[in-house]
C-alpha positions in Angstrom: 34.8 7.5 4.5 33.6 9.6 1.6 32.4 8.3 -1.5 32.2 9.8 -4.7 28.4 10.2 -6.0 28.1 8.5 -9.6 27.3 11.3 -12.4 24.5 8.9 -13.4 22.6 9.4 -9.7 23.8 13.0 -9.2 21.7 13.5 -12.7 18.5 11.6 -11.9 18.4 13.5 -8.9 18.2 16.7 -10.7 16.3 15.6 -13.5 13.3 17.5 -14.3 9.7 15.6 -14.4 9.9 13.9 -17.7 7.4 11.1 -19.3 9.7 8.5 -17.8 8.5 9.5 -14.2 4.6 9.6 -15.1 5.3 6.2 -16.8 6.7 4.6 -13.7 3.7 5.9 -11.4 1.0 4.5 -13.8 3.0 0.9 -14.1 3.6 1.0 -10.4 0.7 2.5 -9.6 -1.6 0.0 -11.1 -0.1 -2.6 -9.2 -1.4 -0.9 -6.0 -5.1 -0.1 -7.8 -5.4 -4.3 -8.1 -3.9 -4.4 -4.3 -6.7 -2.3 -3.1 -9.6 -3.3 -5.2 -8.4 -7.1 -4.0 -8.1 -6.4 -0.8 -11.4 -4.6 -0.4 -13.7 -5.8 -2.7 -14.0 -8.9 -0.7 -16.0 -6.9 2.2 -18.2 -6.1 0.1 -19.1 -9.7 -1.6 -19.0 -11.2 1.7 -22.6 -10.7 2.3 -23.4 -12.6 -0.4 -21.2 -15.3 0.1 -22.9 -15.1 3.4 -26.6 -15.8 1.9 -24.9 -18.3 -1.3 -23.5 -20.8 1.4 -25.0 -20.4 4.9 -28.2 -18.5 4.1 -26.8 -15.3 5.8 -26.0 -17.0 9.5 -22.0 -16.6 8.2 -20.1 -17.5 11.8 -18.0 -14.7 12.8 -14.9 -16.8 12.7 -15.4 -17.9 8.8 -16.3 -13.7 8.2 -12.5 -13.0 9.6 -10.8 -16.0 7.6 -12.1 -14.6 4.4 -11.7 -10.9 5.3 -8.0 -11.9 6.8 -6.7 -14.6 4.7 -5.1 -12.7 2.0 -3.5 -10.3 4.7 -1.8 -13.8 6.1 -0.4 -14.2 3.1 0.8 -10.7 2.5 3.4 -11.1 5.6 5.5 -13.9 3.9 5.1 -12.1 0.5 6.6 -8.6 2.0 9.4 -10.4 3.4 10.0 -13.2 0.9 9.5 -11.1 -2.4 11.3 -7.8 -0.7 14.0 -9.7 -0.4 14.2 -11.2 -3.5 14.0 -7.5 -4.8 17.7 -7.0 -3.3 19.0 -10.0 -4.2 17.9 -10.9 -7.8 16.8 -7.0 -8.9 13.8 -5.2 -8.7 12.3 -5.7 -12.1 12.7 -9.8 -12.5 10.7 -10.5 -9.5 8.6 -7.4 -10.4 7.1 -9.6 -13.1 6.9 -12.9 -11.1 4.5 -11.1 -8.3 2.3 -9.4 -11.7 1.9 -13.1 -13.0 0.9 -14.2 -9.4 -2.1 -11.3 -8.6 -3.4 -12.1 -12.5 -3.6 -15.7 -11.7 -4.6 -15.6 -8.5 -7.5 -13.1 -8.7 -8.6 -15.2 -11.4 -8.8 -18.3 -9.1 -10.3 -16.6 -7.0 -13.5 -16.3 -9.0 -13.3 -19.6 -10.0 -13.3 -21.4 -6.5 -15.2 -24.5 -7.4 -15.9 -28.1 -5.8 -17.5 -31.1 -6.2 -19.2 -30.2 -2.7 -20.7 -27.0 -3.0 -21.1 -25.3 -0.4 -18.6 -24.5 2.4 -16.0 -26.2 0.5 -16.1 -23.3 -1.7 -15.2 -20.9 0.7 -12.3 -23.2 2.1 -10.9 -23.2 -1.8 -11.6 -19.3 -2.0 -9.7 -18.9 1.1 -6.7 -20.7 -0.4 -6.4 -18.7 -3.5 -6.8 -15.7 -1.6 -3.8 -16.6 0.7 -1.4 -16.4 -2.6 -3.1 -13.6 -3.8 -2.1 -11.7 -0.7 1.4 -13.2 -1.1 1.7 -11.2 -4.4 0.2 -8.3 -3.3 2.6 -8.5 -0.4 5.4 -8.7 -2.5 4.3 -5.6 -4.5 4.2 -3.4 -1.7 8.0 -3.1 -1.4 9.2 -3.5 -5.0 6.4 -0.6 -6.1 8.0 1.9 -3.4 11.5 1.0 -4.0 11.5 1.7 -7.9 9.6 4.8 -7.9 11.7 5.8 -4.9 14.8 4.8 -7.2 13.5 6.3 -10.4 12.2 9.6 -8.8 14.4 12.9 -8.6 14.7 14.3 -5.2 12.5 17.4 -5.6 9.5 15.4 -6.5 10.3 11.9 -5.1 7.9 11.9 -2.4 5.0 13.1 -4.4 5.8 10.5 -7.2 5.9 7.8 -4.6 3.0 9.0 -3.3 0.9 9.1 -6.4 1.7 5.5 -7.0 0.2 5.0 -3.5 -3.0 7.0 -4.3 -3.8 4.0 -6.8 -4.8 2.5 -3.5 -7.8 5.3 -3.5 -8.9 4.2 -7.3 -9.1 0.4 -6.8 -10.7 1.3 -3.4 -13.5 3.2 -5.5 -13.2 1.0 -8.5 -14.0 -2.1 -6.1 -17.3 0.2 -5.0 -18.7 1.0 -8.7 -18.1 -2.4 -10.0 -19.8 -4.0 -7.1 -22.7 -1.8 -7.7 -22.8 -2.3 -11.5 -22.9 -6.1 -11.5 -25.7 -6.0 -8.9 -27.7 -3.7 -10.7 -27.0 -6.0 -14.1 -28.5 -9.4 -11.7 -31.1 -7.2 -10.1 -34.1 -9.2 -12.0 -32.6 -12.6 -12.2 -32.5 -15.2 -9.7 -31.4 -15.2 -6.8 -29.3 -18.0 -7.1 -27.2 -15.9 -9.4 -25.8 -14.2 -6.7 -23.0 -16.9 -7.2 -22.0 -15.1 -10.4 -21.8 -11.8 -9.1 -19.4 -12.1 -6.4 -17.3 -14.3 -8.3 -17.0 -11.4 -11.6 -16.3 -8.7 -8.7 -13.4 -10.7 -7.4 -12.1 -11.8 -11.1 -12.0 -8.0 -12.1 -9.3 -7.5 -10.1 -7.0 -9.4 -12.5 -7.8 -6.9 -15.5 -5.7 -3.8 -14.7 -2.4 -6.0 -13.5 -2.6 -7.9 -17.0 -3.1 -4.3 -19.2 0.2 -3.1 -17.6 2.3 -6.4 -17.7 3.8 -5.4 -21.0 5.2 -2.2 -19.6 6.4 -3.7 -16.5 8.7 -5.9 -18.5 10.0 -3.3 -20.7 11.1 -0.9 -17.9 15.0 -1.2 -17.4 16.5 -1.9 -13.9 16.5 1.1 -11.4 20.2 2.8 -12.1 20.7 2.0 -8.1 20.0 -1.3 -8.1 22.4 -1.4 -11.0 25.3 0.9 -10.2 25.0 0.0 -6.4 24.3 -3.4 -5.8 25.2 -5.4 -9.3 28.0 -3.1 -9.7 27.1 -2.9 -13.8 28.5 0.5 -14.9 28.0 0.0 -18.7 24.6 -1.9 -18.2 23.5 1.4 -15.7 25.2 3.9 -18.2 23.0 2.3 -21.1 19.7 1.9 -19.4 19.6 5.7 -18.0 21.2 6.9 -21.3 17.6 5.5 -22.7 15.5 6.8 -20.0 17.3 10.5 -19.5 17.4 10.7 -23.6 20.9 11.5 -23.1 24.4 10.1 -23.5 25.8 8.8 -20.2 29.3 7.4 -19.9 30.2 4.4 -18.1 32.2 5.1 -14.5 33.8 2.1 -14.4 36.4 3.5 -11.7 33.7 4.4 -9.5 31.8 1.6 -9.5 34.8 -0.8 -9.3 35.8 1.4 -6.0 32.4 0.7 -4.6 32.6 -3.0 -5.3 35.9 -2.8 -2.8 34.5 -1.3 -0.1 33.1 -3.4 2.7 29.1 -3.5 2.5 27.2 -4.4 6.0 24.8 -6.6 5.9 20.8 -6.7 7.3 22.3 -8.9 10.3 25.1 -7.0 11.5 26.2 -4.3 14.1 26.9 -1.8 11.3 23.1 -2.0 10.1 22.0 -1.8 14.0 24.2 1.1 14.5 23.1 3.0 11.5 19.8 1.9 10.9 18.5 -0.1 13.9 15.9 2.6 15.3 14.8 3.5 11.8 13.5 0.2 10.9 12.0 -0.1 14.7 10.4 3.4 13.6 9.1 2.1 10.3 8.1 -1.1 11.7 6.2 0.0 14.9 4.4 2.9 12.9 3.1 0.6 10.2 2.2 -2.1 12.7 -0.1 0.8 14.4 -1.4 2.3 11.8 -3.1 -1.0 9.6 -4.2 -2.4 13.1 -6.9 1.1 12.7 -7.0 1.5 9.1 -7.8 -2.5 8.0 -10.4 -2.9 11.1 -12.3 0.3 9.9 -12.1 -0.4 6.0 -12.9 -4.1 6.3 -15.7 -3.9 8.7 -17.5 -0.2 7.3 -20.6 -2.2 6.7 -20.9 -3.7 10.4 -20.0 -0.7 11.8 -22.4 1.6 10.0 -25.3 -1.6 10.7 -24.7 -1.0 13.9 -25.2 2.8 13.8 -28.2 2.7 11.4 -26.8 4.4 8.8 -26.9 1.2 6.3 -30.4 -0.8 7.3 -30.0 -4.2 6.1 -33.0 -6.9 6.9 -32.7 -10.2 6.8 -35.5 -10.7 4.0 -34.1 -8.2 1.9 -33.0 -8.9 -1.7 -29.4 -9.6 -1.9 -28.7 -7.5 -4.6 -30.2 -4.4 -3.1 -28.1 -5.3 -0.1 -25.1 -5.7 -2.6 -25.6 -2.0 -4.2 -26.5 -0.4 -0.5 -23.0 -1.7 0.5 -21.3 -0.7 -2.6 -22.6 2.8 -2.7 -22.1 3.6 1.1 -18.4 2.3 0.5 -18.4 4.4 -3.0 -19.4 7.6 -1.1 -17.0 7.6 1.5 -14.4 6.7 -0.8 -15.0 9.8 -3.2 -15.5 12.3 -0.1 -12.9 11.5 2.2 -10.7 8.7 1.0 -9.5 9.8 -2.5 -8.9 13.5 -1.4 -6.7 12.6 1.4 -4.5 10.5 -1.3 -4.6 13.8 -3.2 -3.4 15.9 -0.4 -0.5 13.9 0.1 0.8 14.3 -3.4 0.2 17.9 -3.1 2.2 18.3 0.1 4.6 15.6 0.6 7.4 17.6 -0.4 6.6 20.9 1.0 5.5 19.8 4.7 7.6 16.6 4.8 6.7 13.1 5.8 7.4 13.2 9.7 5.2 15.9 9.9 2.6 14.8 7.8 2.6 11.3 9.7 2.6 13.0 12.8 -0.6 15.2 11.8 -2.0 12.0 10.7 -1.9 10.1 13.7 -3.0 13.1 15.8 -5.9 13.8 14.0 -6.9 10.1 13.5 -7.0 9.8 17.4 -9.3 12.6 17.9 -11.7 12.1 15.5 -11.7 8.0 16.8 -12.0 9.7 20.3 -15.2 11.4 18.8 -16.5 8.6 18.0 -16.0 6.0 21.1 -16.8 8.8 23.7 -20.1 8.8 22.7 -20.9 6.2 21.2 -24.1 4.8 22.4 -26.0 8.2 21.0 -24.6 8.0 17.5 -27.9 5.7 16.6 -29.9 8.4 16.8 -31.8 10.0 13.4 -29.6 12.8 13.1 -26.3 12.4 14.9 -25.6 9.0 12.7 -25.0 11.5 9.5 -22.3 13.4 12.1 -21.0 10.3 12.8 -20.6 9.5 9.0 -18.4 12.6 8.6 -16.1 11.8 11.4 -15.5 8.3 10.1 -15.0 9.6 7.1 -12.6 12.4 8.5 -10.6 9.3 10.0 -10.5 7.9 6.7 -9.3 11.5 5.0 -6.3 11.9 8.0 -4.9 8.1 7.7 -4.5 8.5 3.9 -3.2 12.3 4.3 -1.2 10.8 6.9 0.6 7.4 7.8 -1.4 5.4 5.6 1.0 7.0 2.9 3.9 8.0 4.6 4.5 4.4 6.1 5.1 3.7 2.7 7.3 6.6 1.4 9.9 6.4 4.4 11.4 2.9 4.4 11.9 3.6 0.5 14.1 6.5 1.4 15.7 6.1 4.4 17.3 2.5 3.9 20.7 1.8 1.7 20.3 0.2 -2.0 21.1 -3.1 -1.6 18.6 -3.5 1.6 15.9 -1.4 0.7 13.6 -3.7 -0.7 14.1 -5.8 1.9 13.5 -3.8 4.8 10.5 -2.0 3.2 9.1 -5.9 3.3 9.9 -6.0 6.9 8.3 -3.0 7.8 5.6 -4.0 5.6 5.1 -6.9 6.8 4.4 -5.5 10.4 1.9 -3.6 9.0 -0.2 -6.8 7.7 0.2 -8.2 11.4 -1.3 -5.5 12.4 -4.0 -5.3 9.8 -4.5 -9.2 10.8 -4.7 -8.1 14.9 -7.3 -5.5 13.7 -9.3 -7.6 11.5 -9.4 -10.4 14.3 -10.2 -7.9 17.1 -12.5 -6.7 15.6 -14.5 -9.8 15.4 -13.9 -10.7 18.9 -15.3 -6.9 20.0 -18.0 -7.3 17.4 -19.3 -11.0 18.8 -18.7 -9.3 22.8 -20.8 -6.1 21.9 -17.0 -4.3 22.6 -16.8 -2.0 19.6 -16.5 1.2 21.7 -13.6 -0.6 23.4 -12.0 -1.4 20.5 -12.4 1.9 19.4 -9.9 3.0 22.6 -7.9 0.6 21.4 -7.4 1.9 18.1 -6.5 5.6 19.7 -3.8 3.5 21.7 -2.8 2.4 18.4 -2.6 6.0 16.9 -0.7 7.2 19.9 2.0 4.7 19.9 2.3 5.5 16.4 2.8 9.3 16.9 5.7 8.2 19.5 7.5 5.6 17.1 7.5 8.5 14.2 10.0 10.5 16.4 12.7 7.9 15.8 12.3 8.7 11.8 14.8 10.9 9.9 13.3 13.8 7.5 13.9 12.6 4.3 12.1 15.4 2.4 14.6 17.2 -0.8 17.6 15.0 -0.1 19.7 12.7 -2.1 18.7 8.9 -1.2 22.3 7.8 -0.9 23.1 11.4 1.2 20.3 10.0 3.6 21.6 6.4 3.6 25.5 7.7 3.9 26.1 5.7 1.1 27.6 8.5 -0.9 29.1 11.4 0.6 30.6 14.2 -1.3 32.7 16.9 -0.2 31.3 20.5 -0.8 32.7 22.3 -3.8 32.6 25.5 -5.1 30.1 26.0 -8.2 31.9 27.0 -11.3 29.9 29.0 -13.7 29.4 25.9 -16.6 28.5 23.2 -13.8 25.8 25.7 -12.5 24.9 26.1 -16.3 25.0 22.5 -16.6 22.3 21.9 -14.1 20.2 24.6 -14.8 19.9 22.9 -18.3 18.8 19.3 -16.2 
């Protein structure tokens, strides 16, 4: 059945790039800055925690728990908060996730216990689980809000720009780690307890600074019109955002409300979007197995190769600086450029092509790392290893790490968009958990080379499932999802003038 498109949504789709677009990128992006900082900063401080509470002999199981507990929290966070975003509104739940993120970031650094020692790590894991819940919830909300605010011409670049803040959060983790460690360089070794706490607590700062602006943003027009069915509210909100008068479309919104709208567990959803949900979930699962295992255990990989030389008797602050410096260098040289390429080319090349390219190139570079793995420890070869490792990160970010975030925010109906994004992301975090514990097992049994071959297989699985996904470049969200279909009409001179003005 053909349904008439709302004028307010058409106006958003063809609106020129304005200040509110950049405000939405910054506000949503700061959440992702915090997400990345919190996820990856723990891999920098885990060495200090090991020396502080385990005399440098932390077991692989404890290491996996500290590294992966936030990922475990992200799974229910994405599922539950993604669903709430569709039921209660993106804006309302957005504020809840931000408050939870700030509180748990601070609590992670304030993890104390009367029994000083290993119990502190247990308390830390408790708070990092709930931190993971808030981070997981931020994924579907940030993506959905940005996709519903953006115009169709630059939507991919805008969502990619939000996700690119992950790179800056990753960079900030390395810089903060180096600065705090340098500040305590000549102090007592016991002050290492302050260093890891300060590094973890810093993650609360950017989220706190954006709380006011998150609460000031109006609800997205697509949620208000297509889900809440409030014509007057959407006209009022978008008149302020677009700085133009918009007339309420009560009749059109009422017409939408009279139509049956299928739910997630329906035959209609399975027929229209079942394959799409399978594709987005499988691709995210495959990608995160590779992405998180390589990033969270970067120190261990480079120590094995010999590029990062850490010895048992080294000063713990110097060790922290060396680890953070390597992390920062790889982020600056490879990860950040990958995000920038995604922003620049997402609306030119298209999401599906970029995802196929990324999976293919990641497979190729990991194969180059795995096949001659035993030869990389040579003094000259290890630098080539670092470059190829960095290029793997580049094509993850200029590839499926970005596109798996974008595509679910575009191809599902407004009433299910946040939920389906949360389901897709939850499968991704399940993949990340598999990657973390799989890498720990491989490291314990000296099977890192075999693990790399397994990562190649994961990338090839992602490449195959990418073929199930539709291309959404340059299309209105309602055209992609089939919520609105308007028959082609001849464009009058007056209409052409109005669209040119917009």
